[in-house]
FISE-293981 format. One record per residue (C-alpha): residue number from 1; residue in one letter; x, y, z. Coordinates in steps of 0.1 Angstrom, whole numbers, plus 5000, padded with zeros to 4 digits. Layout:
# FISE-293981
+-----+--------+------+-------+------+
! num ! residu ! east ! north !   up !
+-----+--------+------+-------+------+
! NUM !      A !    X !     Y !    Z !
...
+-----+--------+------+-------+------+
***
This chain:
# FISE-293981
+-----+--------+------+-------+------+
! num ! residu ! east ! north !   up !
+-----+--------+------+-------+------+
!   1 !      M ! 1843 !  2864 ! 8848 !
!   2 !      N ! 1821 !  2832 ! 8833 !
!   3 !      S ! 1794 !  2846 ! 8812 !
!   4 !      I ! 1784 !  2806 ! 8798 !
!   5 !      K ! 1785 !  2774 ! 8818 !
!   6 !      S ! 1795 !  2743 ! 8798 !
!   7 !      T ! 1779 !  2712 ! 8811 !
!   8 !      A ! 1773 !  2680 ! 8790 !
!   9 !      L ! 1739 !  2665 ! 8795 !
!  10 !      E ! 1742 !  2634 ! 8772 !
!  11 !      P ! 1730 !  2606 ! 8786 !
!  12 !      T ! 1754 !  2577 ! 8804 !
!  13 !      R ! 1750 !  2541 ! 8800 !
!  14 !      S ! 1741 !  2543 ! 8839 !
!  15 !      E ! 1712 !  2565 ! 8831 !
!  16 !      L ! 1701 !  2541 ! 8804 !
!  17 !      A ! 1706 !  2511 ! 8823 !
!  18 !      G ! 1670 !  2493 ! 8828 !
!  19 !      L ! 1654 !  2523 ! 8812 !
!  20 !      S ! 1624 !  2511 ! 8783 !
!  21 !      Y ! 1629 !  2520 ! 8747 !
!  22 !      G ! 1603 !  2547 ! 8753 !
!  23 !      Q ! 1623 !  2562 ! 8783 !
!  24 !      K ! 1657 !  2559 ! 8761 !
!  25 !      A ! 1640 !  2574 ! 8732 !
!  26 !      A ! 1629 !  2601 ! 8759 !
!  27 !      R ! 1666 !  2609 ! 8771 !
!  28 !      Y ! 1679 !  2606 ! 8732 !
!  29 !      L ! 1654 !  2633 ! 8719 !
!  30 !      P ! 1674 !  2664 ! 8733 !
!  31 !      V ! 1706 !  2645 ! 8717 !
!  32 !      Y ! 1694 !  2639 ! 8682 !
!  33 !      G ! 1662 !  2660 ! 8677 !
!  34 !      L ! 1678 !  2689 ! 8662 !
!  35 !      P ! 1692 !  2664 ! 8633 !
!  36 !      I ! 1660 !  2648 ! 8633 !
!  37 !      L ! 1643 !  2677 ! 8630 !
!  38 !      T ! 1669 !  2689 ! 8597 !
!  39 !      L ! 1661 !  2658 ! 8583 !
!  40 !      L ! 1626 !  2662 ! 8582 !
!  41 !      L ! 1626 !  2696 ! 8572 !
!  42 !      I ! 1648 !  2686 ! 8540 !
!  43 !      L ! 1619 !  2657 ! 8534 !
!  44 !      L ! 1594 !  2682 ! 8538 !
!  45 !      F ! 1604 !  2712 ! 8516 !
!  46 !      S ! 1616 !  2687 ! 8491 !
!  47 !      L ! 1583 !  2672 ! 8489 !
!  48 !      L ! 1564 !  2707 ! 8488 !
!  49 !      L ! 1591 !  2723 ! 8467 !
!  50 !      P ! 1600 !  2695 ! 8444 !
!  51 !      R ! 1611 !  2716 ! 8416 !
!  52 !      T ! 1633 !  2744 ! 8432 !
!  53 !      F ! 1644 !  2727 ! 8466 !
!  54 !      P ! 1662 !  2694 ! 8461 !
!  55 !      T ! 1684 !  2707 ! 8434 !
!  56 !      L ! 1718 !  2714 ! 8427 !
!  57 !      L ! 1716 !  2747 ! 8420 !
!  58 !      N ! 1695 !  2755 ! 8457 !
!  59 !      L ! 1725 !  2735 ! 8474 !
!  60 !      R ! 1751 !  2758 ! 8459 !
!  61 !      S ! 1731 !  2788 ! 8469 !
!  62 !      I ! 1724 !  2777 ! 8502 !
!  63 !      V ! 1765 !  2769 ! 8508 !
!  64 !      S ! 1772 !  2800 ! 8495 !
!  65 !      D ! 1751 !  2819 ! 8513 !
!  66 !      K ! 1757 !  2803 ! 8547 !
!  67 !      A ! 1794 !  2793 ! 8547 !
!  68 !      I ! 1807 !  2822 ! 8560 !
!  69 !      I ! 1778 !  2820 ! 8585 !
!  70 !      A ! 1791 !  2787 ! 8595 !
!  71 !      L ! 1825 !  2795 ! 8600 !
!  72 !      L ! 1817 !  2823 ! 8624 !
!  73 !      S ! 1796 !  2800 ! 8641 !
!  74 !      L ! 1825 !  2778 ! 8650 !
!  75 !      A ! 1847 !  2808 ! 8658 !
!  76 !      A ! 1824 !  2821 ! 8682 !
!  77 !      M ! 1820 !  2783 ! 8696 !
!  78 !      I ! 1855 !  2786 ! 8710 !
!  79 !      P ! 1854 !  2810 ! 8733 !
!  80 !      M ! 1819 !  2795 ! 8744 !
!  81 !      A ! 1837 !  2761 ! 8748 !
!  82 !      S ! 1854 !  2778 ! 8782 !
!  83 !      G ! 1821 !  2799 ! 8794 !
!  84 !      R ! 1825 !  2833 ! 8774 !
!  85 !      I ! 1811 !  2847 ! 8744 !
!  86 !      D ! 1828 !  2868 ! 8716 !
!  87 !      L ! 1808 !  2892 ! 8700 !
!  88 !      T ! 1835 !  2907 ! 8680 !
!  89 !      V ! 1826 !  2878 ! 8651 !
!  90 !      G ! 1793 !  2900 ! 8638 !
!  91 !      Y ! 1813 !  2935 ! 8647 !
!  92 !      G ! 1849 !  2927 ! 8636 !
!  93 !      I ! 1841 !  2908 ! 8599 !
!  94 !      V ! 1828 !  2945 ! 8589 !
!  95 !      L ! 1862 !  2961 ! 8593 !
!  96 !      W ! 1880 !  2930 ! 8581 !
!  97 !      H ! 1863 !  2928 ! 8549 !
!  98 !      I ! 1869 !  2964 ! 8541 !
!  99 !      L ! 1907 !  2966 ! 8548 !
! 100 !      A ! 1912 !  2930 ! 8531 !
! 101 !      I ! 1901 !  2954 ! 8500 !
! 102 !      S ! 1920 !  2984 ! 8510 !
! 103 !      L ! 1949 !  2972 ! 8514 !
! 104 !      Q ! 1950 !  2959 ! 8479 !
! 105 !      T ! 1934 !  2984 ! 8460 !
! 106 !      A ! 1946 !  3017 ! 8479 !
! 107 !      F ! 1975 !  3006 ! 8489 !
! 108 !      G ! 1989 !  2980 ! 8465 !
! 109 !      V ! 1999 !  2952 ! 8487 !
! 110 !      P ! 1998 !  2919 ! 8470 !
! 111 !      W ! 1969 !  2900 ! 8482 !
! 112 !      P ! 1986 !  2868 ! 8501 !
! 113 !      F ! 1999 !  2899 ! 8522 !
! 114 !      A ! 1967 !  2914 ! 8526 !
! 115 !      V ! 1953 !  2886 ! 8537 !
! 116 !      L ! 1986 !  2878 ! 8563 !
! 117 !      I ! 1977 !  2909 ! 8576 !
! 118 !      V ! 1938 !  2910 ! 8584 !
! 119 !      I ! 1943 !  2872 ! 8599 !
! 120 !      L ! 1973 !  2888 ! 8621 !
! 121 !      L ! 1951 !  2923 ! 8632 !
! 122 !      G ! 1923 !  2893 ! 8641 !
! 123 !      V ! 1948 !  2879 ! 8661 !
! 124 !      L ! 1958 !  2912 ! 8682 !
! 125 !      T ! 1920 !  2918 ! 8686 !
! 126 !      G ! 1914 !  2884 ! 8700 !
! 127 !      F ! 1942 !  2886 ! 8721 !
! 128 !      I ! 1930 !  2924 ! 8732 !
! 129 !      N ! 1895 !  2908 ! 8741 !
! 130 !      G ! 1916 !  2879 ! 8763 !
! 131 !      L ! 1935 !  2909 ! 8781 !
! 132 !      L ! 1902 !  2929 ! 8788 !
! 133 !      V ! 1885 !  2894 ! 8799 !
! 134 !      E ! 1913 !  2876 ! 8820 !
! 135 !      V ! 1934 !  2901 ! 8833 !
! 136 !      A ! 1911 !  2935 ! 8835 !
! 137 !      R ! 1884 !  2911 ! 8849 !
! 138 !      I ! 1856 !  2925 ! 8825 !
! 139 !      D ! 1826 !  2901 ! 8817 !
! 140 !      S ! 1832 !  2888 ! 8782 !
! 141 !      F ! 1795 !  2899 ! 8771 !
! 142 !      I ! 1805 !  2934 ! 8778 !
! 143 !      A ! 1844 !  2934 ! 8768 !
! 144 !      T ! 1833 !  2921 ! 8732 !
! 145 !      L ! 1812 !  2943 ! 8729 !
! 146 !      G ! 1829 !  2973 ! 8735 !
! 147 !      T ! 1855 !  2962 ! 8714 !
! 148 !      G ! 1835 !  2951 ! 8687 !
! 149 !      T ! 1817 !  2991 ! 8686 !
! 150 !      V ! 1853 !  3004 ! 8681 !
! 151 !      L ! 1862 !  2979 ! 8652 !
! 152 !      Y ! 1828 !  2990 ! 8639 !
! 153 !      A ! 1835 !  3026 ! 8645 !
! 154 !      L ! 1867 !  3026 ! 8626 !
! 155 !      A ! 1848 !  3008 ! 8598 !
! 156 !      M ! 1822 !  3036 ! 8597 !
! 157 !      W ! 1854 !  3060 ! 8603 !
! 158 !      Y ! 1880 !  3049 ! 8573 !
! 159 !      T ! 1849 !  3047 ! 8545 !
! 160 !      G ! 1829 !  3077 ! 8555 !
! 161 !      G ! 1798 !  3062 ! 8546 !
! 162 !      R ! 1810 !  3050 ! 8511 !
! 163 !      Q ! 1819 !  3017 ! 8495 !
! 164 !      V ! 1856 !  3007 ! 8487 !
! 165 !      V ! 1858 !  2994 ! 8450 !
! 166 !      G ! 1889 !  2987 ! 8431 !
! 167 !      V ! 1903 !  2958 ! 8408 !
! 168 !      L ! 1907 !  2931 ! 8428 !
! 169 !      P ! 1930 !  2901 ! 8416 !
! 170 !      D ! 1920 !  2868 ! 8404 !
! 171 !      G ! 1940 !  2849 ! 8430 !
! 172 !      F ! 1916 !  2866 ! 8460 !
! 173 !      L ! 1888 !  2861 ! 8440 !
! 174 !      S ! 1895 !  2825 ! 8437 !
! 175 !      L ! 1894 !  2825 ! 8474 !
! 176 !      N ! 1856 !  2826 ! 8472 !
! 177 !      G ! 1847 !  2820 ! 8435 !
! 178 !      T ! 1861 !  2784 ! 8428 !
! 179 !      M ! 1839 !  2757 ! 8425 !
! 180 !      L ! 1850 !  2723 ! 8434 !
! 181 !      F ! 1833 !  2688 ! 8426 !
! 182 !      G ! 1804 !  2714 ! 8414 !
! 183 !      L ! 1803 !  2732 ! 8447 !
! 184 !      P ! 1818 !  2763 ! 8463 !
! 185 !      I ! 1849 !  2757 ! 8476 !
! 186 !      T ! 1839 !  2777 ! 8510 !
! 187 !      G ! 1816 !  2747 ! 8518 !
! 188 !      Y ! 1849 !  2727 ! 8522 !
! 189 !      Y ! 1868 !  2752 ! 8538 !
! 190 !      V ! 1839 !  2748 ! 8567 !
! 191 !      V ! 1842 !  2707 ! 8564 !
! 192 !      V ! 1879 !  2710 ! 8573 !
! 193 !      L ! 1878 !  2738 ! 8601 !
! 194 !      A ! 1849 !  2713 ! 8615 !
! 195 !      L ! 1871 !  2682 ! 8610 !
! 196 !      V ! 1902 !  2696 ! 8625 !
! 197 !      M ! 1880 !  2716 ! 8655 !
! 198 !      W ! 1867 !  2683 ! 8665 !
! 199 !      L ! 1895 !  2662 ! 8668 !
! 200 !      V ! 1910 !  2692 ! 8689 !
! 201 !      L ! 1883 !  2697 ! 8713 !
! 202 !      E ! 1873 !  2660 ! 8716 !
! 203 !      Y ! 1907 !  2642 ! 8714 !
! 204 !      M ! 1933 !  2666 ! 8723 !
! 205 !      P ! 1941 !  2677 ! 8760 !
! 206 !      L ! 1934 !  2714 ! 8745 !
! 207 !      G ! 1897 !  2704 ! 8740 !
! 208 !      R ! 1893 !  2688 ! 8775 !
! 209 !      Y ! 1910 !  2717 ! 8793 !
! 210 !      L ! 1887 !  2744 ! 8774 !
! 211 !      Y ! 1855 !  2723 ! 8783 !
! 212 !      A ! 1867 !  2721 ! 8821 !
! 213 !      I ! 1871 !  2758 ! 8823 !
! 214 !      G ! 1839 !  2764 ! 8808 !
! 215 !      A ! 1822 !  2739 ! 8833 !
! 216 !      N ! 1839 !  2753 ! 8862 !
! 217 !      P ! 1870 !  2775 ! 8862 !
! 218 !      K ! 1876 !  2773 ! 8898 !
! 219 !      A ! 1881 !  2738 ! 8896 !
! 220 !      A ! 1898 !  2736 ! 8866 !
! 221 !      A ! 1927 !  2763 ! 8880 !
! 222 !      L ! 1928 !  2740 ! 8914 !
! 223 !      N ! 1938 !  2710 ! 8891 !
! 224 !      G ! 1968 !  2730 ! 8876 !
! 225 !      I ! 1950 !  2742 ! 8844 !
! 226 !      P ! 1962 !  2773 ! 8833 !
! 227 !      V ! 1926 !  2791 ! 8827 !
! 228 !      Q ! 1941 !  2829 ! 8817 !
! 229 !      R ! 1961 !  2811 ! 8794 !
! 230 !      F ! 1938 !  2788 ! 8779 !
! 231 !      V ! 1911 !  2814 ! 8773 !
! 232 !      M ! 1931 !  2842 ! 8759 !
! 233 !      G ! 1944 !  2818 ! 8734 !
! 234 !      A ! 1907 !  2807 ! 8727 !
! 235 !      F ! 1899 !  2843 ! 8720 !
! 236 !      V ! 1930 !  2849 ! 8697 !
! 237 !      A ! 1916 !  2819 ! 8678 !
! 238 !      S ! 1883 !  2835 ! 8675 !
! 239 !      G ! 1898 !  2864 ! 8664 !
! 240 !      A ! 1918 !  2848 ! 8634 !
! 241 !      L ! 1886 !  2828 ! 8623 !
! 242 !      T ! 1865 !  2862 ! 8624 !
! 243 !      A ! 1894 !  2876 ! 8605 !
! 244 !      L ! 1891 !  2850 ! 8580 !
! 245 !      G ! 1856 !  2853 ! 8576 !
! 246 !      G ! 1861 !  2892 ! 8563 !
! 247 !      V ! 1885 !  2878 ! 8539 !
! 248 !      L ! 1859 !  2856 ! 8526 !
! 249 !      L ! 1834 !  2879 ! 8529 !
! 250 !      A ! 1858 !  2904 ! 8506 !
! 251 !      S ! 1865 !  2879 ! 8480 !
! 252 !      K ! 1825 !  2874 ! 8477 !
! 253 !      L ! 1812 !  2909 ! 8476 !
! 254 !      R ! 1847 !  2924 ! 8459 !
! 255 !      I ! 1839 !  2958 ! 8475 !
! 256 !      G ! 1835 !  2969 ! 8509 !
! 257 !      Q ! 1813 !  2991 ! 8529 !
! 258 !      A ! 1803 !  2995 ! 8567 !
! 259 !      S ! 1771 !  2985 ! 8563 !
! 260 !      V ! 1777 !  2949 ! 8552 !
! 261 !      G ! 1786 !  2924 ! 8579 !
! 262 !      L ! 1767 !  2932 ! 8611 !
! 263 !      E ! 1738 !  2906 ! 8597 !
! 264 !      Y ! 1760 !  2880 ! 8600 !
! 265 !      L ! 1764 !  2885 ! 8640 !
! 266 !      L ! 1728 !  2871 ! 8648 !
! 267 !      P ! 1729 !  2839 ! 8628 !
! 268 !      A ! 1763 !  2831 ! 8640 !
! 269 !      L ! 1754 !  2833 ! 8673 !
! 270 !      V ! 1726 !  2811 ! 8669 !
! 271 !      G ! 1742 !  2784 ! 8651 !
! 272 !      A ! 1767 !  2784 ! 8681 !
! 273 !      F ! 1739 !  2786 ! 8708 !
! 274 !      L ! 1718 !  2756 ! 8686 !
! 275 !      G ! 1749 !  2739 ! 8689 !
! 276 !      S ! 1748 !  2735 ! 8727 !
! 277 !      T ! 1713 !  2718 ! 8725 !
! 278 !      T ! 1724 !  2688 ! 8706 !
! 279 !      I ! 1749 !  2660 ! 8699 !
! 280 !      K ! 1760 !  2671 ! 8733 !
! 281 !      P ! 1734 !  2692 ! 8751 !
! 282 !      G ! 1747 !  2716 ! 8777 !
! 283 !      R ! 1783 !  2720 ! 8762 !
! 284 !      V ! 1786 !  2738 ! 8727 !
! 285 !      N ! 1805 !  2710 ! 8702 !
! 286 !      V ! 1812 !  2713 ! 8666 !
! 287 !      W ! 1789 !  2691 ! 8649 !
! 288 !      G ! 1759 !  2705 ! 8669 !
! 289 !      T ! 1772 !  2741 ! 8658 !
! 290 !      I ! 1774 !  2725 ! 8622 !
! 291 !      V ! 1737 !  2713 ! 8624 !
! 292 !      G ! 1722 !  2745 ! 8643 !
! 293 !      V ! 1737 !  2763 ! 8608 !
! 294 !      V ! 1721 !  2735 ! 8584 !
! 295 !      I ! 1684 !  2737 ! 8600 !
! 296 !      L ! 1686 !  2778 ! 8600 !
! 297 !      A ! 1699 !  2774 ! 8563 !
! 298 !      V ! 1675 !  2749 ! 8550 !
! 299 !      G ! 1642 !  2765 ! 8571 !
! 300 !      I ! 1649 !  2798 ! 8556 !
! 301 !      S ! 1655 !  2785 ! 8522 !
! 302 !      G ! 1624 !  2767 ! 8520 !
! 303 !      I ! 1601 !  2794 ! 8536 !
! 304 !      Q ! 1622 !  2818 ! 8513 !
! 305 !      Q ! 1612 !  2801 ! 8482 !
! 306 !      F ! 1576 !  2797 ! 8495 !
! 307 !      G ! 1574 !  2837 ! 8494 !
! 308 !      G ! 1583 !  2845 ! 8528 !
! 309 !      S ! 1591 !  2882 ! 8533 !
! 310 !      F ! 1621 !  2900 ! 8540 !
! 311 !      W ! 1617 !  2897 ! 8580 !
! 312 !      V ! 1612 !  2861 ! 8576 !
! 313 !      E ! 1652 !  2853 ! 8582 !
! 314 !      P ! 1654 !  2869 ! 8617 !
! 315 !      L ! 1619 !  2860 ! 8629 !
! 316 !      F ! 1631 !  2822 ! 8620 !
! 317 !      N ! 1666 !  2825 ! 8639 !
! 318 !      G ! 1646 !  2837 ! 8668 !
! 319 !      V ! 1621 !  2810 ! 8671 !
! 320 !      T ! 1644 !  2782 ! 8663 !
! 321 !      L ! 1666 !  2797 ! 8691 !
! 322 !      L ! 1637 !  2797 ! 8716 !
! 323 !      V ! 1625 !  2767 ! 8709 !
! 324 !      A ! 1661 !  2747 ! 8708 !
! 325 !      I ! 1671 !  2762 ! 8740 !
! 326 !      G ! 1640 !  2750 ! 8755 !
! 327 !      I ! 1641 !  2718 ! 8745 !
! 328 !      A ! 1675 !  2715 ! 8760 !
! 329 !      G ! 1664 !  2735 ! 8795 !
! 330 !      Y ! 1637 !  2712 ! 8797 !
! 331 !      A ! 1664 !  2679 ! 8791 !
! 332 !      Q ! 1686 !  2697 ! 8820 !
! 333 !      R ! 1652 !  2700 ! 8844 !
! 334 !      R ! 1648 !  2663 ! 8837 !
! 335 !      R ! 1681 !  2650 ! 8844 !
! 336 !      G ! 1677 !  2675 ! 8875 !
! 337 !      A ! 1648 !  2658 ! 8888 !
! 338 !      V ! 1665 !  2623 ! 8885 !
! 339 !      V ! 1691 !  2633 ! 8913 !
! 340 !      P ! 1666 !  2640 ! 8945 !
! 341 !      A ! 1641 !  2611 ! 8931 !
! 342 !      S ! 1676 !  2586 ! 8937 !
! 343 !      A ! 1685 !  2604 ! 8969 !
! 344 !      P ! 1659 !  2593 ! 8996 !
! 345 !      T ! 1661 !  2557 ! 8986 !
! 346 !      S ! 1698 !  2554 ! 8995 !
! 347 !      R ! 1687 !  2574 ! 9033 !
! 348 !      P ! 1665 !  2550 ! 9046 !
! 349 !      A ! 1689 !  2521 ! 9041 !
! 350 !      T ! 1719 !  2543 ! 9058 !
! 351 !      S ! 1697 !  2552 ! 9092 !
! 352 !      Q ! 1685 !  2513 ! 9092 !
! 353 !      S ! 1717 !  2503 ! 9095 !
! 354 !      T ! 1729 !  2529 ! 9121 !
! 355 !      N ! 1699 !  2518 ! 9142 !
! 356 !      T ! 1709 !  2479 ! 9141 !
! 357 !      T ! 1745 !  2490 ! 9148 !
! 358 !      D ! 1729 !  2514 ! 9180 !
! 359 !      N ! 1705 !  2485 ! 9189 !
! 360 !      A ! 1732 !  2457 ! 9190 !
+-----+--------+------+-------+------+
***
């Protein structure tokens, strides 16, 4: 079951050959339009809010608030690269942050082992998702929605609607609370993870295999790529990163409650989907995902500093997603129109040579 088709639309050298500067700029607009828009938003808010927006305090706030969302967006984009979607990135973090706290406060598990247990359970959840999608042949949207709902129900059953509180060790709290070079350490986690994922997806066979599966799983299988194994591995990696996000959320909040976590689902998916509309339009990619999360963080921070209400964030998330996907869709239609336009020019030449041969 292929829920998402991954097909890169970045212009090639042959497509750019012979085009004017204006035409080249139009072809590159879908590729770099979102990063340019991000820089323009930063400049605009810096000019309009010179005392609050271009400050280190605001940067710290953005990194602290959006680092976990960036982590979940990167987790979601791994199955997306193979043409699948994983909704447990939003539901799973609810249970994982509760479990990370409960293992330490209620069962006395040392925090390193508690973190390891949570991540292993995330891996197990990803493996189950992979089985449901690749073995049971359930569409990934339906399968992960069902799995995520079960995880959320377990979180509500365990907490009974109450908060999970207790004294947490300093080592566990430092996972999120440490400042490094003036910025929260969670931002550095995201940068390191992004670099590793970029190297794997762009320069290693594993990444090329995932993109090949996302573009055409049947063709990938015919070329000897073990589709089932790689797709299941993508869900396992996504589950592990989601569990890590739950650990960091627990370290940040210091309490566990089932009402916290679901609000991360939409921003995480929006960031991943936005990543498929820039840098390499039509294909999820690491830096596009980072840009997607950054533009959401910058836009929401600026609007809130202007006095925006609580509903501004989901509104901005939805509108930005629609606009970005519209730009990517326009680029795809423009590129598709090039092929029919060039095809008729080759047919008359072929027909003419055939007629000449027949006359001879």
